[in-house]
N, C-alpha and C positions, 0 to 999 in steps of 0.2 A: 504495500498501499500505500508507501513512505517512500519507494523508485515511484509511483503512478504517478504520485502530491510533484515530487517534482523534475518528473522531465511533461506536466504542463506546466506548470510552473515556467519551466524553457520556453514552452511556443509566449510570442506578443500580439500573437491575437488572444490569445485568452488572460495573456495578463490585461489586457487596454477592457473586451469585456468585459472580466474580473472589476476590473478597478472602478469604470463602469456602471455597471452594475450595483455595488457596492454604496459610488456616493450617494445615488440614487435614496437607495438602503438608510443610507442615514441621513437623505433628506426628509425623506419621512416618517422620521422616528422625530426628529430635531427643530425640526419650525413648528410644530403645534405645543414646542414645548414655552416658545419665541412669541407665537403668534395665535392665543389659546379659544381667540374667535370663533363663531359658528363660518364657511366655509362658504353658504348660500349667503347667511347677510353683506362678507367681501365681498362676494360679485354685488356689481350691477344695482345699491341699494336695495335689495329684496324682493328683487323681481320675481325671484328664480322664482319655483313649484321644486317642494323637497324632490325626491327623483322616487318614481313608481307613480306618480301622481299621475290619472288621469281626464285630460281636457276634451272634449269632447266637442262639436260644430253646435250643438242643440244645448249642451251648458253653456256656453258658452253665446252664444242666444237668447238665451232667456232671464241669464244674467244682472244683477246690477251692474253700471256704470264702474271702473276702476279708473281710473286719471290714476297715470305715468306721469310723474314732474322729476325731470332731470333738471337738478339745478347750471339754471344761465342757458337755460335751451337753445329759448330764441341767440337770442344775444349770441350764442354761437351759432345758429344757424346762421345767420341773416350776417353774421360777419364769415364764418366759408365763403359765401354767396355773394359774396360785397371782394373784385379783383383790384387788386393794386392796382390795375390799370383804369379800373373804371376808378377808386378812391384818386388817379391823379385825374380824370380828368374831368371830375367835380368838382375837382381844389381850379384846374383851369376854368372853369364858368365861370365858379365864385367869382375871381381875381379877376378878370374881364369886364363882371357885372360893377364891380369897384370895396370889392373884399379884403379886406388886409390881406398880405398871406403874413403877413403875420400871425392871426386871429383864428385859418388853418389849420386846423391839426389833424393827419391823416390816422392818425392810431385811436384820434378816441373817435367812436362810430359812433355813438347818438352822437355828437357838436354836432357830426362831415353834417348825420340826417336833418340836426334844426337845422342849420344855417342850408343845406339845400332845400327846404324847405321853402323856408326865410325867403328866399335870392332868386331860386329857378322862377319863370315865366317862361312859357315854351311863345309867348309873341313877341318876347326880346329878341334882337337884332345885334346883338355882339356888336364893335367895329371888327374888322379882318374876316371874321368866321363864313366858314360857306356852307349851302343850302347840306348840302351831304352832312357836318359836320352837325347846325341844328337837325338835326332827323335822326344821327344820330343820340345829341342829349335823349331830345322828348323819346327816345325810344330807353337812353337808360332807367329815365324819372318813371314808362311805363310800368318795368318794369323794376322798378324798384318799391313802386304801389302795391307790386304782384308780394314784393315778397314781405310787405310790413302785415298782408291783411292777414289774417286768422279765421280761417269756416272753420265753425264746427264740423268735421260729417258722420252724419250719422245714418246707420242702418236700421235696416228694419224692413217688416216677411206682412203683409199683403192676407189682410187669412182669408180667404175664397167662400169661406162660408159667409162673414157679416159684415165682408169688408170694410174689415177697417183699416187696419194701420200698427204693427205692434212692434 
């Protein structure tokens, strides 16, 4: 037996595999000692079901609604959709209509949008801007309006007997 173990541990592939397996085993044993919380609560603000719970479509449609709120989700969604090119274009428009450049912050999305809403007028024709550029700003304004709308989505089923929507 001693000779067999000595031969096995001389194989570099075995030693690497054995080391990886021991590291994984050590992490499984040591990690809960440092972080003793519930693993399902650590992931996604507690929005996950425990293993083994089955949720059917019927059960999910006919239950009371549950809203999952992630911190700063609307702000992060807006910041991810508003590209740096759009921010620079908004700044160029604001400068063209007379807003001082020092008052414009490309990193502060709320302030930039507030300034945009206060100063943007599609009928204005800033000096040196072509029709294509003004059309670009109109499209940008429409995109901003659609990004800022928060319409609720309702999933409903029509009862064939009564005709009522549930």
